[in-house]
RODO-2510 file (C-alpha; in nm, 4 decimals, decimal comma):
residues 435
     n   res          X          Y          Z
     1     m     4,4795     1,7273     3,2683
     2     k     4,4392     1,9092     2,9136
     3     k     4,4173     1,6082     2,7268
     4     l     4,1649     1,4657     3,0340
     5     l     3,9911     1,7604     2,9948
     6     i     3,9280     1,7199     2,5914
     7     v     3,8377     1,3752     2,6589
     8     v     3,5755     1,4876     2,9282
     9     v     3,4230     1,7858     2,6697
    10     v     3,4410     1,4958     2,3889
    11     i     3,2105     1,2431     2,5864
    12     i     2,9617     1,4966     2,6848
    13     v     2,9331     1,6896     2,3552
    14     s     2,8680     1,2755     2,2312
    15     a     2,5975     1,1895     2,4592
    16     s     2,4538     1,5508     2,3760
    17     a     2,3855     1,4582     2,0492
    18     s     2,2814     1,1154     2,0911
    19     g     2,0711     1,2323     2,3354
    20     f     1,9101     1,4867     2,0767
    21     a     1,8830     1,1776     1,8155
    22     q     1,5901     1,0907     1,8191
    23     p     1,3615     1,2442     1,6142
    24     l     1,0457     1,3870     1,6140
    25     l     0,7316     1,2856     1,3900
    26     t     0,4103     1,4242     1,3265
    27     l     0,1251     1,2029     1,1361
    28     d     0,1662     1,3997     0,7971
    29     a     0,5556     1,3462     0,8322
    30     a     0,5122     0,9559     0,9038
    31     v     0,2685     0,9485     0,6162
    32     n     0,5110     1,1049     0,3684
    33     s     0,7638     0,8902     0,4927
    34     a     0,5939     0,5956     0,4357
    35     l     0,4750     0,6871     0,0765
    36     t     0,8956     0,7199     0,0152
    37     d     1,0518     0,4758     0,1737
    38     n     0,7801     0,1655     0,2915
    39     r     0,9428    -0,1142     0,0790
    40     e     0,6444    -0,2628    -0,0071
    41     l     0,5400     0,0223    -0,1805
    42     a     0,9057     0,0493    -0,3432
    43     a     0,8875    -0,2837    -0,5037
    44     a     0,5228    -0,2351    -0,5789
    45     r     0,6418     0,0634    -0,8140
    46     m     0,9049    -0,1291    -1,0041
    47     r     0,6077    -0,3617    -1,1266
    48     v     0,4774     0,0136    -1,3334
    49     e     0,8395     0,0076    -1,5041
    50     e     0,8090    -0,3719    -1,6191
    51     a     0,5018    -0,2332    -1,7395
    52     k     0,6282     0,0111    -1,9289
    53     a     0,9537    -0,2162    -2,0303
    54     r     0,6347    -0,4195    -2,1939
    55     l     0,5217    -0,1219    -2,3636
    56     v     0,8391    -0,0334    -2,4825
    57     q     0,8969    -0,4167    -2,6574
    58     a     0,5114    -0,4455    -2,7335
    59     g     0,6201    -0,1642    -3,0336
    60     l     0,9233    -0,3296    -3,2100
    61     l     0,9278    -0,4958    -3,4890
    62     p     0,9860    -0,8430    -3,5514
    63     n     1,3676    -0,8865    -3,6653
    64     p     1,4524    -0,9704    -4,0206
    65     e     1,5734    -1,3234    -4,1610
    66     l     1,8666    -1,3811    -4,3354
    67     e     1,8321    -1,6569    -4,5812
    68     v     2,1643    -1,8025    -4,7349
    69     d     2,1762    -2,1874    -4,9190
    70     g     2,4006    -2,3410    -5,1704
    71     k     2,4625    -2,6666    -5,3902
    72     f     2,8118    -2,8119    -5,4501
    73     d     2,8829    -3,1554    -5,6756
    74     s     3,2224    -3,1687    -5,5151
    75     v     3,1446    -3,5087    -5,3195
    76     f     3,0532    -3,6100    -5,6439
    77     k     3,2031    -3,5078    -5,9945
    78     n     3,3312    -3,2299    -5,9018
    79     e     3,3026    -3,0751    -6,2542
    80     g     3,2468    -2,7051    -6,0698
    81     e     2,8539    -2,7032    -6,0599
    82     h     2,7131    -2,4960    -5,7750
    83     t     2,4239    -2,2681    -5,7118
    84     f     2,4383    -1,9792    -5,4644
    85     g     2,1259    -1,8216    -5,2938
    86     a     2,1252    -1,5139    -5,0695
    87     g     1,7859    -1,3642    -4,9222
    88     l     1,6569    -1,1220    -4,7045
    89     v     1,2606    -1,1811    -4,4733
    90     q     1,0663    -0,9337    -4,3240
    91     p     0,7261    -1,0469    -4,1587
    92     f     0,5025    -0,7567    -4,1090
    93     s     0,1744    -0,7642    -3,9817
    94     v    -0,1082    -0,6465    -4,1774
    95     s    -0,4235    -0,7108    -3,9537
    96     g    -0,2728    -0,4164    -3,6766
    97     r    -0,1410    -0,6548    -3,3940
    98     i     0,1130    -0,4253    -3,2857
    99     i    -0,1535    -0,1261    -3,2603
   100     a    -0,3118    -0,3589    -3,0482
   101     q    -0,0017    -0,5359    -2,8212
   102     k     0,0597    -0,1355    -2,7952
   103     g    -0,3134    -0,0757    -2,6358
   104     v    -0,3374    -0,3811    -2,4483
   105     a     0,0429    -0,2647    -2,2644
   106     r    -0,0617     0,0699    -2,2402
   107     v    -0,3693    -0,0245    -2,0342
   108     d    -0,1609    -0,2567    -1,8247
   109     i     0,0507     0,0407    -1,7283
   110     e    -0,2753     0,2583    -1,6127
   111     r    -0,3882    -0,0877    -1,3929
   112     t    -0,0450    -0,1603    -1,2327
   113     s    -0,0268     0,2227    -1,1461
   114     a    -0,4486     0,1953    -0,9866
   115     e    -0,2683    -0,1508    -0,8203
   116     v    -0,0091     0,1002    -0,6653
   117     a    -0,2220     0,3526    -0,5426
   118     n    -0,4570     0,1798    -0,3849
   119     l    -0,1394    -0,0074    -0,2330
   120     e    -0,0498     0,3841    -0,1099
   121     r    -0,4034     0,4249     0,0158
   122     r    -0,4039     0,1644     0,2294
   123     i    -0,0658     0,1615     0,4092
   124     v    -0,1559     0,5739     0,4608
   125     g    -0,4414     0,4093     0,6395
   126     e    -0,2501     0,1767     0,8456
   127     v     0,0002     0,4379     0,9338
   128     r    -0,3112     0,6571     1,0512
   129     r    -0,4078     0,3793     1,2850
   130     a    -0,0777     0,2929     1,4000
   131     f    -0,0160     0,6536     1,5003
   132     t    -0,4267     0,6879     1,6916
   133     e    -0,3435     0,3448     1,8919
   134     l    -0,0071     0,4782     1,9821
   135     f    -0,1432     0,7998     2,0967
   136     r    -0,4257     0,5469     2,2664
   137     a    -0,1474     0,3892     2,5056
   138     e    -0,0159     0,6445     2,5631
   139     e    -0,2940     0,7943     2,7128
   140     h    -0,3990     0,5060     2,8676
   141     i    -0,0293     0,5080     3,0098
   142     k    -0,0862     0,8623     3,1533
   143     l    -0,3984     0,7622     3,3037
   144     q    -0,1978     0,4787     3,5108
   145     e     0,0863     0,6625     3,5876
   146     f    -0,1991     0,9817     3,7899
   147     l    -0,3527     0,6439     3,9371
   148     i     0,0283     0,4944     4,0670
   149     g     0,0658     0,8913     4,1968
   150     l    -0,2366     0,8895     4,4168
   151     n    -0,1723     0,5050     4,5706
   152     e     0,1963     0,6071     4,6180
   153     e     0,0920     0,8969     4,8162
   154     l    -0,1526     0,7599     4,9942
   155     l     0,0267     0,4546     5,0644
   156     t     0,3102     0,6793     5,2673
   157     a     0,0575     0,8536     5,4580
   158     m    -0,1590     0,5115     5,5495
   159     k     0,1872     0,3554     5,6541
   160     a     0,3094     0,6591     5,8779
   161     a    -0,0915     0,6203     6,0651
   162     l    -0,0422     0,2085     6,0983
   163     k     0,2521     0,3083     6,2597
   164     r     0,0373     0,5271     6,5049
   165     g    -0,1941     0,3133     6,5747
   166     q    -0,4304     0,5136     6,3380
   167     i    -0,5769     0,2709     6,0816
   168     s    -0,5313    -0,0948     6,0377
   169     e    -0,2710    -0,3543     5,8559
   170     k    -0,5713    -0,4557     5,5829
   171     d    -0,5949    -0,0701     5,4793
   172     v    -0,2469    -0,0736     5,3842
   173     n    -0,2820    -0,3946     5,1864
   174     t    -0,5165    -0,2700     5,0168
   175     i    -0,3806     0,0140     4,8412
   176     q    -0,0451    -0,1801     4,8134
   177     i    -0,2828    -0,4364     4,5666
   178     a    -0,4328    -0,1376     4,4217
   179     l    -0,0676     0,0054     4,3713
   180     q     0,0317    -0,3475     4,2135
   181     q    -0,2671    -0,3351     3,9831
   182     a    -0,1840     0,0261     3,8395
   183     r     0,1423    -0,0782     3,7622
   184     q     0,1195    -0,3926     3,6086
   185     r    -0,1157    -0,2630     3,3922
   186     q     0,0914     0,0063     3,2923
   187     k     0,3781    -0,2438     3,1823
   188     v     0,1152    -0,4145     2,9872
   189     l     0,0107    -0,0975     2,7944
   190     e     0,3801     0,0080     2,7509
   191     t     0,3983    -0,3185     2,5859
   192     q     0,1470    -0,2594     2,3475
   193     r     0,2849     0,1002     2,2949
   194     r     0,5990    -0,0671     2,1594
   195     s     0,4051    -0,2663     1,9213
   196     r     0,3230     0,0079     1,8100
   197     l     0,6185     0,1801     1,7168
   198     l     0,7231    -0,1193     1,5725
   199     e     0,4712    -0,1587     1,3395
   200     l     0,5046     0,2057     1,2425
   201     n     0,8821     0,1426     1,1849
   202     k     0,7715    -0,1501     0,9155
   203     l     0,5090     0,0892     0,7903
   204     l     0,7967     0,3394     0,7246
   205     g     1,0392     0,1400     0,6301
   206     q     1,2616     0,1617     0,8837
   207     p     1,4606    -0,0217     1,0719
   208     a     1,2943    -0,2160     1,3887
   209     d     1,5548    -0,0104     1,6151
   210     f     1,4947     0,3319     1,4968
   211     d     1,3110     0,5221     1,7880
   212     f     1,1151     0,8380     1,7077
   213     i     0,9225     1,0881     1,9354
   214     a     0,5042     1,0348     1,7975
   215     v     0,4335     1,4068     1,8395
   216     g     0,0691     1,4483     1,8504
   217     k    -0,1745     1,3517     2,0783
   218     l    -0,5424     1,2150     2,0729
   219     e    -0,8022     1,4877     2,0716
   220     l    -1,1401     1,5808     1,9606
   221     q    -1,1573     1,6798     1,5898
   222     a    -1,4481     1,8310     1,4233
   223     l    -1,7055     1,6465     1,2622
   224     p    -1,5661     1,6011     0,8378
   225     e    -1,7613     1,7862     0,5934
   226     l    -1,9813     1,4606     0,4851
   227     s    -2,1182     1,6054     0,1585
   228     a    -1,7639     1,4800     0,0873
   229     f    -1,8321     1,1482     0,0938
   230     v    -2,0810     1,0844    -0,1767
   231     l    -2,0883     0,7422    -0,3276
   232     a    -2,0103     0,8999    -0,6379
   233     k    -1,6974     1,1099    -0,5484
   234     t    -1,5837     0,8159    -0,3676
   235     l    -1,5875     0,5646    -0,6781
   236     d    -1,3969     0,8117    -0,8574
   237     r    -1,1500     0,8482    -0,5936
   238     r    -1,0959     0,4395    -0,5379
   239     p    -0,8064     0,3781    -0,6831
   240     d    -0,8597    -0,0254    -0,6758
   241     y    -1,2641     0,0930    -0,8504
   242     v    -1,0199     0,2434    -1,1333
   243     g    -0,8390    -0,0835    -1,1524
   244     a    -1,1239    -0,2753    -1,1837
   245     q    -1,2712    -0,0406    -1,4025
   246     l    -0,9428    -0,1070    -1,6606
   247     d    -0,9626    -0,4541    -1,6022
   248     v    -1,2916    -0,4876    -1,8354
   249     d    -1,0751    -0,2659    -2,0844
   250     l    -0,7664    -0,4732    -2,0501
   251     a    -0,9637    -0,7597    -2,1445
   252     r    -1,1833    -0,5864    -2,4400
   253     s    -0,8009    -0,4915    -2,5496
   254     e    -0,7258    -0,8369    -2,5491
   255     q    -0,9652    -0,9499    -2,7560
   256     r    -0,8961    -0,6635    -3,0403
   257     l    -0,5363    -0,8531    -2,9964
   258     t    -0,6646    -1,1691    -3,0190
   259     k    -0,8276    -1,1157    -3,3649
   260     a    -0,5382    -0,9508    -3,4698
   261     e    -0,3678    -1,2274    -3,4409
   262     r    -0,6233    -1,4300    -3,6288
   263     f    -0,4238    -1,3150    -3,9348
   264     e    -0,0349    -1,4053    -3,8591
   265     a     0,2488    -1,2146    -4,0164
   266     w     0,2701    -1,2221    -4,3810
   267     r     0,6484    -1,2697    -4,4906
   268     i     0,8047    -1,0289    -4,7616
   269     g     1,1619    -1,1270    -4,9017
   270     v     1,4264    -1,0531    -5,1615
   271     g     1,6940    -1,2682    -5,2558
   272     y     2,0001    -1,3315    -5,5359
   273     e     2,0756    -1,6345    -5,6812
   274     h     2,4034    -1,7056    -5,8548
   275     e     2,4395    -2,0830    -6,0436
   276     q     2,7308    -2,2340    -6,2316
   277     s     2,6066    -2,5539    -6,4798
   278     v     2,8264    -2,8190    -6,6227
   279     v     2,7115    -3,0181    -6,9655
   280     d     2,9529    -3,2807    -7,0718
   281     g     3,0920    -3,2574    -7,3905
   282     a     2,9777    -2,8528    -7,3907
   283     l     3,1975    -2,5794    -7,4014
   284     s     3,1729    -2,4193    -7,0468
   285     q     2,8682    -2,3042    -6,8955
   286     g     2,8388    -1,8834    -6,7768
   287     v     2,7525    -1,8138    -6,5013
   288     d     2,3593    -1,7535    -6,4530
   289     q     2,2592    -1,4876    -6,1625
   290     f     1,8750    -1,4028    -6,0458
   291     v     1,7196    -1,1658    -5,7980
   292     g     1,3799    -1,2644    -5,6749
   293     l     1,1212    -1,1615    -5,4640
   294     k     0,9353    -1,4010    -5,2228
   295     l     0,5931    -1,3669    -5,0169
   296     s     0,4798    -1,6040    -4,7733
   297     i     0,0667    -1,5600    -4,6528
   298     p    -0,0351    -1,7696    -4,3776
   299     l    -0,4165    -1,9094    -4,4420
   300     p    -0,6201    -1,8913    -4,1062
   301     l    -0,7964    -2,2152    -4,2129
   302     f    -0,7859    -2,4089    -3,8793
   303     d    -0,6723    -2,1920    -3,5969
   304     r    -0,8809    -1,8859    -3,5798
   305     k    -0,8189    -1,8015    -3,2283
   306     q    -1,1440    -1,9063    -3,1604
   307     g    -1,0637    -2,0970    -2,8312
   308     r    -0,8732    -1,7448    -2,7033
   309     i    -1,1101    -1,5077    -2,8258
   310     l    -1,3799    -1,7192    -2,5992
   311     e    -1,1805    -1,6590    -2,3065
   312     t    -1,1412    -1,2946    -2,3316
   313     l    -1,5175    -1,2550    -2,3985
   314     a    -1,5259    -1,4897    -2,0263
   315     l    -1,2586    -1,2664    -1,9123
   316     e    -1,4423    -0,9271    -1,9737
   317     d    -1,7666    -1,0465    -1,7810
   318     r    -1,5501    -1,1927    -1,5179
   319     a    -1,3769    -0,8016    -1,5039
   320     q    -1,7606    -0,6661    -1,5356
   321     k    -1,8985    -0,8769    -1,2383
   322     t    -1,5989    -0,7914    -1,0289
   323     v    -1,6571    -0,3973    -1,0883
   324     e    -2,0141    -0,4739    -1,0358
   325     a    -1,8347    -0,6453    -0,6557
   326     l    -1,6542    -0,4141    -0,5722
   327     k    -1,8815    -0,1011    -0,6260
   328     l    -2,1104    -0,2735    -0,3958
   329     q    -1,8609    -0,3273    -0,1146
   330     i    -1,7393     0,0227    -0,1231
   331     s    -2,0408     0,1345    -0,0664
   332     q    -2,1365    -0,0965     0,2355
   333     e    -1,7665     0,0432     0,3188
   334     l    -1,8866     0,3986     0,2816
   335     a    -2,1725     0,3239     0,4703
   336     d    -2,0124     0,1586     0,7783
   337     a    -1,7936     0,4472     0,8112
   338     l    -2,0156     0,6953     0,7852
   339     n    -2,2790     0,5576     1,0667
   340     r    -1,9695     0,4616     1,2909
   341     v    -1,8648     0,8972     1,2570
   342     k    -2,1981     0,9526     1,3709
   343     t    -2,2755     0,7275     1,6090
   344     l    -1,9416     0,7825     1,8174
   345     a    -1,9609     1,1768     1,7175
   346     s    -2,3040     1,2026     1,8777
   347     l    -2,1509     0,9499     2,2146
   348     l    -1,8667     1,2039     2,2657
   349     e    -2,0882     1,5069     2,2985
   350     s    -2,2800     1,3058     2,5210
   351     y    -1,9748     1,3467     2,8230
   352     e    -2,1251     1,6325     3,0104
   353     p    -1,7946     1,9154     2,9933
   354     g    -1,5882     1,9189     3,3141
   355     i    -1,7010     1,5764     3,4277
   356     l    -1,3649     1,3752     3,4290
   357     k    -1,2657     1,6748     3,6197
   358     r    -1,5185     1,6337     3,8702
   359     a    -1,4954     1,3081     3,8905
   360     e    -1,1151     1,3465     3,9943
   361     s    -1,1762     1,6151     4,2258
   362     n    -1,3912     1,3604     4,3786
   363     v    -1,0986     1,1365     4,3957
   364     k    -0,9146     1,3015     4,6274
   365     l    -1,2189     1,4527     4,7910
   366     v    -1,2760     1,0605     4,9449
   367     e    -0,9622     1,0658     4,9599
   368     d    -0,9270     1,3500     5,2250
   369     g    -1,2552     1,2057     5,3998
   370     y    -1,0501     0,8900     5,4510
   371     r    -0,7149     1,0599     5,5835
   372     q    -1,0304     1,2932     5,8227
   373     g    -1,1641     0,8944     5,9284
   374     l    -1,4966     1,0361     5,7341
   375     t    -1,5104     0,7416     5,4957
   376     s    -1,3574     0,3770     5,4384
   377     i    -1,0582     0,2211     5,2419
   378     v    -1,3730     0,0900     5,0228
   379     e    -1,4941     0,4357     4,8922
   380     v    -1,0802     0,5882     4,7898
   381     i    -1,0714     0,2140     4,5992
   382     q    -1,4309     0,2717     4,4982
   383     s    -1,3860     0,6358     4,3540
   384     r    -1,0725     0,5303     4,1689
   385     q    -1,2227     0,2763     3,9986
   386     q    -1,5029     0,4962     3,8978
   387     f    -1,3069     0,7979     3,7739
   388     a    -1,0650     0,5475     3,5870
   389     e    -1,3230     0,3607     3,4061
   390     l    -1,4691     0,7031     3,3039
   391     k    -1,1467     0,8017     3,1843
   392     s    -1,0870     0,5071     3,0072
   393     s    -1,3987     0,5310     2,7955
   394     y    -1,3688     0,8387     2,7545
   395     i    -1,0035     0,7707     2,5719
   396     d    -1,1511     0,4300     2,4354
   397     t    -1,4446     0,6321     2,2331
   398     l    -1,2191     0,8943     2,1536
   399     a    -0,9711     0,6622     1,9523
   400     e    -1,2307     0,4909     1,7555
   401     y    -1,4017     0,8443     1,6757
   402     q    -1,0883     0,8638     1,5216
   403     r    -1,0176     0,5617     1,3806
   404     a    -1,3591     0,6154     1,2712
   405     v    -1,2889     0,9104     1,0541
   406     i    -0,9685     0,7771     0,9411
   407     d    -1,1135     0,4449     0,8054
   408     l    -1,4195     0,6669     0,6137
   409     e    -1,1688     0,8935     0,4675
   410     i    -0,9501     0,5889     0,3723
   411     a    -1,2889     0,4432     0,2601
   412     a    -1,3997     0,7434    -0,0127
   413     g    -1,0451     0,7374    -0,1568
   414     i    -0,9445     1,0990     0,0504
   415     f    -0,5546     1,0578     0,1114
   416     p    -0,2503     1,1652    -0,0328
   417     g    -0,0917     0,9722    -0,3024
   418     t     0,2523     1,0037    -0,5525
   419     i     0,0059     0,8461    -0,8796
   420     k    -0,2402     1,0552    -1,0666
   421     l    -0,5466     0,8194    -1,1863
   422     k    -0,6024     0,7754    -1,5392
   423     h    -0,9662     0,6064    -1,5953
   424     a    -1,0496     0,3858    -1,8511
   425     n    -1,2318     0,6165    -2,0367
   426     e    -0,9126     0,8485    -2,1156
   427     v    -0,7577     0,5320    -2,1681
   428     n    -0,9750     0,4455    -2,4450
   429     s    -0,9554     0,8346    -2,5736
   430     h    -0,6260     0,8351    -2,5898
   431     e    -0,6160     0,4237    -2,7812
   432     k    -0,8372     0,6053    -3,0283
   433     s    -0,6710     0,9158    -3,0765
   434     n    -0,2686     0,6593    -3,1728
   435     q    -0,5050     0,4696    -3,3988
***
């Protein structure tokens, strides 16, 4: 009996633990989780490490070369004549090629960091939008639950009235149809809610079966201070625009590197030579030893990187045009989001305070009138439809306003990120100081 009691207690504790295992997740916590655990972001951050590794490689000197040669007459007269030599050759750049390589690598690091920061911006926006859509679905589910409750309550009363012969079966069928429609709508909304949860799990880097409770609800927020959403400030904050400017700088760095590569590395070496000669009929000759220097200078007569220089000039021009196109796109995104925020904010203000409460009260008044024989079942259905449409419209408008605010902040580059952007002018000043 004692063992059985212990087993029961363990089962109860385990059930309680599993019941409380479902975590609560706020929007801010979800954003932080996405920035930390999102798999796409984790992979993108490794590209920054790759770029840093390329900087290390760019600063390395070429390896020296060991040269060894020898000549022997063993196969022929075998008189003991031989020559042996050894040397060390070191290539080195006289055109600043290594400095230029490091300049390209440094710009590439900042450009890659800007790409990762832009991915963070997009993922933060997706998390916020997914939360908004989740709250929208939950509000619609609550609305259907309210309508289902009203229909079930009225249907119970109507069935009793039908037995007493006070109403027709047609009225009962009408309410049953309305109840079935509300239940079907609720099932569809629950499917949509599940889709939002799965979308969030992907963004948060969690498995599909990860279950959590989203903390918060769809509610009206104050209109943000619009002075923060001017184009000049936005361009400084937008990682993709900063990255596009760094693409221009990268093309210029590639030009400097290509011009440096016109003059290939000089090769300077030092060598030692040991020679033993034999003269027929003469006394044994002594050993001759030599120490020498060697300098090899490639002459840029034919290949002066003409094509590559033209390519980098075209690359710079294309990058500059991309910057201009992106600036126009960002200004349009900003203008569109601002217009939506202002329009939807004024639309929400047009909802008269208390209108939803009055519509809900009207539903109950019409139902009471129906029970007293003062109104028809058609009026009951119409009042419910009127309330449902008004409530549904308000939920959708509120959700669209929230999305517009999110789109405005994301378009303006306002988001919590893990990367401090370095602009092209900062990279250039760093390069000049290194040179």
